BALOBA-1460 file (C-alpha; in Angstrom, 3 decimals):
// residues 129
<rec num="1" residu="m" x="73.189" y="41.803" z="-18.637"/>
<rec num="2" residu="i" x="71.684" y="40.916" z="-22.012"/>
<rec num="3" residu="k" x="73.171" y="37.377" z="-21.796"/>
<rec num="4" residu="l" x="71.586" y="36.918" z="-18.335"/>
<rec num="5" residu="i" x="68.144" y="37.979" z="-19.754"/>
<rec num="6" residu="k" x="68.588" y="35.641" z="-22.691"/>
<rec num="7" residu="f" x="69.628" y="32.903" z="-20.419"/>
<rec num="8" residu="c" x="66.504" y="33.448" z="-18.301"/>
<rec num="9" residu="i" x="64.268" y="33.350" z="-21.353"/>
<rec num="10" residu="v" x="65.919" y="30.047" z="-22.481"/>
<rec num="11" residu="g" x="65.582" y="28.860" z="-18.858"/>
<rec num="12" residu="a" x="61.881" y="29.645" z="-18.961"/>
<rec num="13" residu="a" x="61.404" y="27.764" z="-22.205"/>
<rec num="14" residu="n" x="63.346" y="24.802" z="-20.799"/>
<rec num="15" residu="t" x="61.310" y="24.882" z="-17.609"/>
<rec num="16" residu="i" x="58.087" y="24.711" z="-19.619"/>
<rec num="17" residu="i" x="59.494" y="21.815" z="-21.752"/>
<rec num="18" residu="t" x="60.695" y="20.022" z="-18.649"/>
<rec num="19" residu="l" x="57.453" y="20.379" z="-16.810"/>
<rec num="20" residu="v" x="55.297" y="19.328" z="-19.730"/>
<rec num="21" residu="f" x="57.395" y="16.159" z="-20.307"/>
<rec num="22" residu="f" x="57.453" y="15.569" z="-16.446"/>
<rec num="23" residu="y" x="53.678" y="15.765" z="-16.331"/>
<rec num="24" residu="l" x="53.389" y="13.432" z="-19.409"/>
<rec num="25" residu="f" x="55.765" y="10.839" z="-17.945"/>
<rec num="26" residu="n" x="54.647" y="11.047" z="-14.272"/>
<rec num="27" residu="k" x="50.921" y="11.875" z="-14.440"/>
<rec num="28" residu="i" x="49.832" y="10.332" z="-17.738"/>
<rec num="29" residu="l" x="52.282" y="7.504" z="-18.300"/>
<rec num="30" residu="l" x="52.550" y="6.955" z="-14.494"/>
<rec num="31" residu="l" x="56.303" y="6.546" z="-14.462"/>
<rec num="32" residu="d" x="58.192" y="7.011" z="-11.182"/>
<rec num="33" residu="y" x="58.783" y="10.660" z="-10.195"/>
<rec num="34" residu="l" x="62.560" y="10.236" z="-10.096"/>
<rec num="35" residu="l" x="62.706" y="8.543" z="-13.472"/>
<rec num="36" residu="s" x="60.280" y="11.211" z="-14.890"/>
<rec num="37" residu="t" x="62.620" y="13.831" z="-13.417"/>
<rec num="38" residu="v" x="65.638" y="12.485" z="-15.145"/>
<rec num="39" residu="v" x="64.053" y="11.890" z="-18.522"/>
<rec num="40" residu="s" x="62.231" y="15.311" z="-18.633"/>
<rec num="41" residu="y" x="65.345" y="17.182" z="-17.267"/>
<rec num="42" residu="s" x="67.463" y="15.589" z="-20.075"/>
<rec num="43" residu="i" x="65.053" y="16.718" z="-22.761"/>
<rec num="44" residu="g" x="65.148" y="20.327" z="-21.325"/>
<rec num="45" residu="m" x="68.958" y="20.119" z="-21.007"/>
<rec num="46" residu="l" x="69.339" y="19.340" z="-24.712"/>
<rec num="47" residu="n" x="67.114" y="22.177" z="-25.727"/>
<rec num="48" residu="s" x="69.150" y="24.402" z="-23.315"/>
<rec num="49" residu="y" x="72.449" y="23.479" z="-24.859"/>
<rec num="50" residu="i" x="71.257" y="24.298" z="-28.347"/>
<rec num="51" residu="l" x="69.629" y="27.572" z="-27.545"/>
<rec num="52" residu="n" x="72.266" y="28.848" z="-25.234"/>
<rec num="53" residu="k" x="75.081" y="27.946" z="-27.664"/>
<rec num="54" residu="q" x="73.337" y="29.586" z="-30.673"/>
<rec num="55" residu="w" x="71.425" y="32.471" z="-29.150"/>
<rec num="56" residu="t" x="72.351" y="33.357" z="-25.568"/>
<rec num="57" residu="f" x="76.288" y="33.113" z="-25.845"/>
<rec num="58" residu="y" x="76.667" y="33.163" z="-29.673"/>
<rec num="59" residu="d" x="79.252" y="30.473" z="-29.238"/>
<rec num="60" residu="k" x="81.150" y="29.400" z="-32.348"/>
<rec num="61" residu="d" x="83.378" y="26.881" z="-30.684"/>
<rec num="62" residu="k" x="83.617" y="23.851" z="-32.884"/>
<rec num="63" residu="r" x="84.776" y="21.513" z="-30.098"/>
<rec num="64" residu="i" x="81.182" y="20.416" z="-29.536"/>
<rec num="65" residu="l" x="81.909" y="17.127" z="-27.895"/>
<rec num="66" residu="a" x="84.247" y="18.658" z="-25.269"/>
<rec num="67" residu="q" x="81.772" y="21.497" z="-24.705"/>
<rec num="68" residu="l" x="78.797" y="19.260" z="-24.486"/>
<rec num="69" residu="t" x="80.619" y="17.059" z="-21.923"/>
<rec num="70" residu="k" x="81.114" y="20.189" z="-19.790"/>
<rec num="71" residu="f" x="77.530" y="21.181" z="-20.239"/>
<rec num="72" residu="i" x="76.344" y="17.776" z="-19.150"/>
<rec num="73" residu="a" x="78.576" y="17.909" z="-16.096"/>
<rec num="74" residu="v" x="77.366" y="21.389" z="-15.068"/>
<rec num="75" residu="n" x="73.741" y="20.299" z="-15.567"/>
<rec num="76" residu="g" x="74.437" y="17.007" z="-13.786"/>
<rec num="77" residu="v" x="75.146" y="18.883" z="-10.571"/>
<rec num="78" residu="s" x="71.784" y="20.723" z="-10.933"/>
<rec num="79" residu="l" x="69.956" y="17.529" z="-11.772"/>
<rec num="80" residu="a" x="71.420" y="15.937" z="-8.586"/>
<rec num="81" residu="v" x="70.144" y="18.853" z="-6.549"/>
<rec num="82" residu="n" x="66.777" y="18.505" z="-8.225"/>
<rec num="83" residu="l" x="66.577" y="14.808" z="-7.479"/>
<rec num="84" residu="m" x="67.468" y="15.432" z="-3.805"/>
<rec num="85" residu="v" x="64.774" y="18.090" z="-3.481"/>
<rec num="86" residu="m" x="62.193" y="15.864" z="-5.171"/>
<rec num="87" residu="h" x="63.138" y="12.925" z="-2.927"/>
<rec num="88" residu="l" x="62.774" y="15.170" z="0.129"/>
<rec num="89" residu="l" x="59.453" y="16.739" z="-0.978"/>
<rec num="90" residu="v" x="57.794" y="13.634" z="-2.510"/>
<rec num="91" residu="g" x="59.481" y="10.775" z="-0.739"/>
<rec num="92" residu="k" x="59.585" y="12.170" z="2.701"/>
<rec num="93" residu="l" x="57.056" y="15.037" z="2.966"/>
<rec num="94" residu="y" x="54.495" y="13.467" z="0.537"/>
<rec num="95" residu="i" x="54.006" y="16.618" z="-1.495"/>
<rec num="96" residu="d" x="52.555" y="16.137" z="-4.967"/>
<rec num="97" residu="a" x="55.292" y="15.284" z="-7.519"/>
<rec num="98" residu="f" x="54.306" y="17.984" z="-10.063"/>
<rec num="99" residu="l" x="54.258" y="20.732" z="-7.424"/>
<rec num="100" residu="s" x="57.524" y="19.483" z="-6.098"/>
<rec num="101" residu="q" x="59.049" y="19.546" z="-9.607"/>
<rec num="102" residu="i" x="57.980" y="23.178" z="-9.909"/>
<rec num="103" residu="f" x="59.748" y="24.009" z="-6.659"/>
<rec num="104" residu="a" x="62.840" y="21.864" z="-7.371"/>
<rec num="105" residu="t" x="63.398" y="23.502" z="-10.776"/>
<rec num="106" residu="g" x="63.965" y="26.856" z="-9.139"/>
<rec num="107" residu="f" x="67.146" y="25.536" z="-7.483"/>
<rec num="108" residu="s" x="69.164" y="25.174" z="-10.632"/>
<rec num="109" residu="t" x="68.906" y="28.515" z="-12.376"/>
<rec num="110" residu="i" x="71.913" y="30.312" z="-10.867"/>
<rec num="111" residu="s" x="74.212" y="27.373" z="-10.927"/>
<rec num="112" residu="n" x="73.330" y="26.566" z="-14.509"/>
<rec num="113" residu="y" x="73.969" y="30.251" z="-15.613"/>
<rec num="114" residu="l" x="77.287" y="30.459" z="-13.812"/>
<rec num="115" residu="g" x="78.365" y="26.990" z="-14.948"/>
<rec num="116" residu="s" x="77.361" y="27.743" z="-18.502"/>
<rec num="117" residu="k" x="78.988" y="31.154" z="-18.666"/>
<rec num="118" residu="l" x="82.232" y="30.289" z="-16.701"/>
<rec num="119" residu="i" x="82.820" y="26.707" z="-17.821"/>
<rec num="120" residu="v" x="80.926" y="25.649" z="-20.918"/>
<rec num="121" residu="f" x="80.748" y="28.719" z="-23.093"/>
<rec num="122" residu="r" x="83.673" y="30.695" z="-21.765"/>
<rec num="123" residu="s" x="85.500" y="30.986" z="-25.197"/>
<rec num="124" residu="i" x="83.168" y="33.639" z="-26.391"/>
<rec num="125" residu="n" x="83.673" y="37.424" z="-26.696"/>
<rec num="126" residu="h" x="82.623" y="38.911" z="-23.403"/>
<rec num="127" residu="c" x="82.328" y="42.474" z="-24.639"/>
<rec num="128" residu="s" x="78.569" y="42.192" z="-24.925"/>
<rec num="129" residu="d" x="77.987" y="41.109" z="-21.357"/>
């Protein structure tokens, strides 16, 4: 349960980071909403990897490249879902891109936690779950 709480704290921080960068890219720099989604999500994803590895899961696995590849794959699925939701809300329903991004972000929390715990950081000691 402690790991889930920490994961949610990291997720909240990543959400703020992602939304701030999305706003910057989309509303200030006027980049396309899908491009803004990919770039801002990638920045949040890097932050997520570092914080979850070091703090949430206390992971000491030295095979960082293999682990990072798994992490990117897990997050790639969530990014794909986010992009589909964004396309539906912005591209088809004409809802504001920033509001749509807030809504779309909510779709990835559970899959990211399960993917991170079961696939990416599974080599850790599970006694403190």
